[in-house]
C-alpha positions as CSV (number, residue, x, y, z in Angstrom):
1,M,33.5,41.7,-93.2
2,F,31.5,43.6,-90.6
3,N,32.2,47.3,-90.3
4,V,32.0,47.8,-86.5
5,E,31.8,51.6,-86.8
6,E,28.9,51.3,-89.2
7,I,27.1,48.9,-87.0
8,L,27.6,51.2,-84.0
9,E,26.4,54.2,-85.9
10,R,23.3,52.5,-87.1
11,T,22.6,51.2,-83.6
12,K,23.0,54.8,-82.2
13,D,20.6,56.2,-84.9
14,F,18.1,53.5,-84.2
15,L,18.1,54.1,-80.4
16,F,17.8,57.9,-80.8
17,A,15.0,57.5,-83.3
18,N,13.1,55.2,-80.8
19,V,13.6,56.9,-77.5
20,P,10.1,56.0,-76.2
21,G,10.7,52.4,-77.2
22,V,14.1,52.3,-75.5
23,I,12.6,53.7,-72.3
24,G,9.8,51.2,-72.5
25,A,12.1,48.3,-73.1
26,I,14.3,49.3,-70.1
27,L,11.2,49.5,-67.9
28,V,10.0,46.1,-69.2
29,L,13.4,44.6,-68.4
30,I,13.5,46.1,-64.9
31,I,9.9,45.2,-64.0
32,G,10.0,41.9,-65.9
33,F,13.2,40.6,-64.1
34,K,11.7,41.6,-60.7
35,L,8.4,39.9,-61.5
36,S,10.2,36.8,-62.8
37,K,12.2,36.7,-59.6
38,W,9.0,36.8,-57.6
39,I,7.4,34.1,-59.7
40,V,10.4,31.8,-59.3
41,R,10.3,32.3,-55.6
42,A,6.6,31.4,-55.6
43,I,7.3,28.3,-57.7
44,E,10.1,27.3,-55.3
45,N,7.8,27.7,-52.2
46,S,5.1,25.6,-53.9
47,M,7.5,22.8,-54.9
48,N,9.0,22.7,-51.4
49,K,5.5,22.4,-50.0
50,Y,4.1,19.7,-52.3
51,N,7.2,18.0,-53.7
52,K,10.0,16.7,-51.5
53,D,12.4,15.9,-54.3
54,A,15.1,18.5,-53.7
55,T,17.0,17.6,-56.8
56,L,14.0,18.0,-59.2
57,N,13.0,21.2,-57.4
58,S,16.4,22.7,-57.9
59,F,16.4,21.9,-61.6
60,I,12.9,23.2,-62.2
61,K,13.7,26.4,-60.3
62,A,16.8,27.0,-62.6
63,L,14.7,26.2,-65.7
64,S,11.9,28.5,-64.7
65,R,14.3,31.4,-64.0
66,F,15.9,31.0,-67.4
67,S,12.6,30.6,-69.3
68,L,11.0,33.7,-67.6
69,K,14.1,35.9,-68.2
70,F,14.2,34.8,-71.9
71,A,10.5,35.7,-72.2
72,V,11.1,39.1,-70.7
73,V,13.9,39.8,-73.2
74,I,11.7,38.9,-76.1
75,F,8.9,41.1,-74.8
76,A,11.4,44.0,-74.3
77,A,12.6,43.6,-77.9
78,N,9.0,43.7,-79.1
79,V,8.4,47.0,-77.2
80,L,11.6,48.3,-78.7
81,G,10.1,47.7,-82.1
82,I,11.8,44.5,-82.9
83,G,9.0,42.0,-83.7
84,I,9.1,38.4,-82.5
85,D,9.5,37.3,-86.2
86,T,12.4,39.7,-86.6
87,F,13.9,38.6,-83.3
88,L,13.7,34.9,-84.4
89,V,15.3,35.8,-87.8
90,I,18.2,37.5,-86.0
91,L,18.6,34.5,-83.7
92,G,18.5,32.2,-86.8
93,A,21.0,34.3,-88.7
94,A,23.3,34.2,-85.7
95,G,22.5,30.6,-84.8
96,L,25.8,29.2,-86.1
97,A,27.9,31.7,-84.3
98,I,25.9,31.4,-81.1
99,G,26.0,27.6,-81.3
100,L,29.7,27.6,-81.6
101,A,30.1,30.2,-78.8
102,L,27.8,28.4,-76.5
103,K,28.8,24.8,-77.5
104,D,30.1,24.0,-74.0
105,N,27.0,25.6,-72.3
106,L,24.7,23.6,-74.5
107,S,26.6,20.5,-73.6
108,N,26.3,21.4,-69.9
109,L,22.6,21.9,-70.3
110,A,22.1,18.5,-71.9
111,S,24.2,17.0,-69.1
112,G,22.0,18.7,-66.5
113,V,19.0,16.9,-68.0
114,I,20.9,13.6,-67.9
115,I,21.8,14.1,-64.3
116,L,18.1,14.8,-63.5
117,L,17.0,11.7,-65.4
118,F,19.6,9.1,-64.2
119,R,20.1,10.5,-60.7
120,S,23.7,9.5,-60.2
121,F,23.5,11.9,-57.2
122,N,20.9,14.0,-55.5
123,I,20.8,17.2,-53.4
124,G,22.4,16.4,-50.0
125,D,24.6,13.6,-51.3
126,F,28.3,13.6,-50.5
127,I,30.2,12.9,-53.7
128,E,33.7,12.9,-55.1
129,A,34.0,14.3,-58.7
130,G,36.3,16.3,-60.8
131,G,39.0,16.1,-58.1
132,Y,36.7,17.6,-55.4
133,S,34.7,16.1,-52.6
134,G,31.7,17.8,-51.0
135,T,28.0,17.8,-50.4
136,V,25.7,18.6,-53.3
137,K,23.9,21.9,-52.6
138,E,22.5,22.9,-56.0
139,I,21.9,21.3,-59.4
140,Q,21.5,24.1,-61.9
141,L,21.0,24.0,-65.7
142,M,24.7,24.4,-66.5
143,H,26.5,23.5,-63.3
144,T,26.4,21.8,-59.9
145,K,27.5,23.4,-56.6
146,L,29.3,21.4,-53.9
147,N,30.1,22.4,-50.4
148,T,33.4,21.0,-49.3
149,P,34.0,19.8,-45.7
150,D,36.0,23.0,-45.1
151,N,33.0,25.1,-46.3
152,K,34.2,26.1,-49.7
153,V,31.8,26.3,-52.6
154,V,32.9,24.4,-55.7
155,V,31.1,25.0,-59.0
156,I,31.5,22.0,-61.5
157,P,30.1,22.1,-65.0
158,N,27.5,19.5,-65.5
159,G,29.3,18.2,-68.6
160,A,32.3,17.3,-66.5
161,L,30.1,15.4,-64.0
162,V,28.5,13.3,-66.7
163,N,31.7,12.5,-68.5
164,E,33.9,11.8,-65.4
165,K,33.9,9.2,-62.7
166,I,31.6,10.1,-59.7
167,I,31.9,8.4,-56.3
168,N,28.7,8.8,-54.3
169,F,29.2,8.1,-50.6
170,S,25.6,8.7,-49.7
171,V,23.7,6.1,-51.9
172,E,24.2,3.2,-49.4
173,K,23.1,3.7,-45.8
174,T,26.2,1.9,-44.4
175,R,29.9,2.1,-45.1
176,R,32.9,-0.1,-44.2
177,V,35.7,1.6,-42.3
178,D,39.1,0.0,-42.9
179,F,42.1,0.1,-40.6
180,K,45.7,-1.2,-40.4
181,F,47.4,-1.3,-37.0
182,S,51.1,-2.2,-36.7
183,V,52.9,-3.5,-33.6
184,G,56.5,-4.5,-32.9
185,Y,57.6,-8.1,-33.1
186,G,57.8,-8.3,-29.3
187,A,54.1,-7.8,-28.9
188,D,51.8,-10.6,-27.8
189,I,49.7,-11.5,-30.9
190,K,46.7,-12.9,-28.9
191,K,46.7,-9.9,-26.5
192,V,46.7,-7.5,-29.5
193,K,43.7,-9.3,-31.0
194,E,41.9,-9.2,-27.7
195,I,42.4,-5.5,-27.4
196,L,41.2,-4.8,-30.9
197,N,38.1,-7.0,-30.5
198,S,37.2,-5.3,-27.2
199,I,37.5,-1.8,-28.7
200,V,35.4,-2.8,-31.7
201,D,32.7,-4.6,-29.6
202,N,32.3,-1.8,-27.2
203,H,32.0,1.1,-29.7
204,P,28.3,2.1,-29.9
205,L,28.4,3.1,-33.5
206,V,30.0,0.0,-34.9
207,L,27.4,-2.4,-36.4
208,K,27.2,-6.0,-35.3
209,D,26.0,-7.1,-38.7
210,P,28.0,-7.3,-40.9
211,K,30.4,-8.8,-38.4
212,P,33.6,-7.0,-37.8
213,F,36.8,-8.5,-39.3
214,I,40.0,-8.6,-37.3
215,R,43.0,-10.6,-38.6
216,L,46.7,-10.6,-38.9
217,F,47.5,-9.0,-42.2
218,E,51.3,-9.5,-42.6
219,S,54.6,-9.9,-40.8
220,G,56.5,-7.2,-42.5
221,E,59.9,-5.6,-42.1
222,G,60.1,-4.5,-38.5
223,A,56.4,-4.7,-37.8
224,I,53.4,-7.0,-37.5
225,T,50.3,-5.5,-39.1
226,F,46.6,-6.3,-38.3
227,T,43.7,-5.5,-40.6
228,V,40.5,-4.3,-38.9
229,R,37.3,-3.8,-40.9
230,V,34.1,-2.6,-39.3
231,W,30.7,-1.3,-40.6
232,G,28.7,1.7,-39.5
233,E,26.1,4.1,-40.7
234,A,27.4,6.3,-43.5
235,A,26.9,9.5,-41.5
236,N,29.1,8.0,-38.7
237,Y,32.0,7.1,-40.9
238,W,34.5,9.7,-39.7
239,T,33.4,9.5,-36.1
240,I,34.1,5.7,-36.1
241,Y,37.4,6.2,-37.9
242,Y,38.9,8.8,-35.5
243,D,37.4,7.1,-32.4
244,L,39.0,3.8,-33.1
245,Q,42.3,5.3,-34.1
246,E,42.5,7.1,-30.8
247,E,41.2,4.3,-28.6
248,V,43.6,1.7,-30.1
249,R,46.6,3.9,-29.4
250,L,45.5,4.5,-25.8
251,K,44.8,0.8,-25.2
252,F,48.2,-0.2,-26.7
253,D,50.0,2.2,-24.4
254,E,48.0,1.0,-21.3
255,N,48.9,-2.6,-22.1
256,N,52.5,-1.9,-23.0
257,I,52.1,-3.0,-26.6
258,N,55.3,-1.8,-28.3
259,L,54.8,0.0,-31.5
260,P,57.3,-0.3,-34.5
261,F,59.9,2.3,-35.1
262,P,61.8,3.0,-38.3
263,Q,65.0,1.1,-38.3
264,M,68.2,1.8,-40.2
265,G,71.1,-0.5,-40.5
266,V,74.6,0.9,-40.4
267,H,77.6,-1.1,-41.7
268,L,81.1,-0.1,-40.9
269,I,83.8,-1.1,-43.4
270,N,87.5,-1.1,-42.4
271,K,89.6,0.3,-45.2
272,N,92.3,-2.1,-44.3
273,G,90.1,-5.0,-44.7
274,G,90.0,-5.7,-40.9
């Protein structure tokens, strides 16, 4: 078993015996981290200028930041008097413990590479994954950041993204918007279809091809339901959805199309059997 007090005592003795090396290592860390930050920024600016692939740029930026910081730590250890060979031996000796401790992180790192290679989503895509929906803002080595519609930042481990179902709403340029509109049994079926067709035909964001679909869906309990399916640009999905919901309600009211109301039957039973 490790004697913690003994390890701390030896560490203290080593640091006091190597004060110049300690000071030098600290300076290397401070200057090295600042320099690596500047280099990463330069790499980022260069990639943004010559490479328009935001997903690849984000991953390379994260990889560069990690590699440079790791190199700084090795150099600082060398200044402290810990040679590279010794440093690697220490890493090797602690390899099993580190591997077990960082098992999930290594899995996330491998998953980040898989995301980069297979491109199930890219920077700027709107996806649903891990129970969250949002726009992909960053793809890092270990995790991916989403911005939700209400402007929250969600950080999802890359391992979860690779192993779970992902719905990408941005891959296709167009999306279908589905509606169901219900009217009362007293409504004129032909009139309802005319109103729905007119609203769909006159909306500027609804595409003519594929052709809109408007049909009677079912005659249910207390209501007649119509199915309306239209196509639009993916970016216009919610605009179309809310516009048609509002317009249909207004047109139904203008044309006295009665809407269904919840109904409840009440049965009175005479105790005397009357």
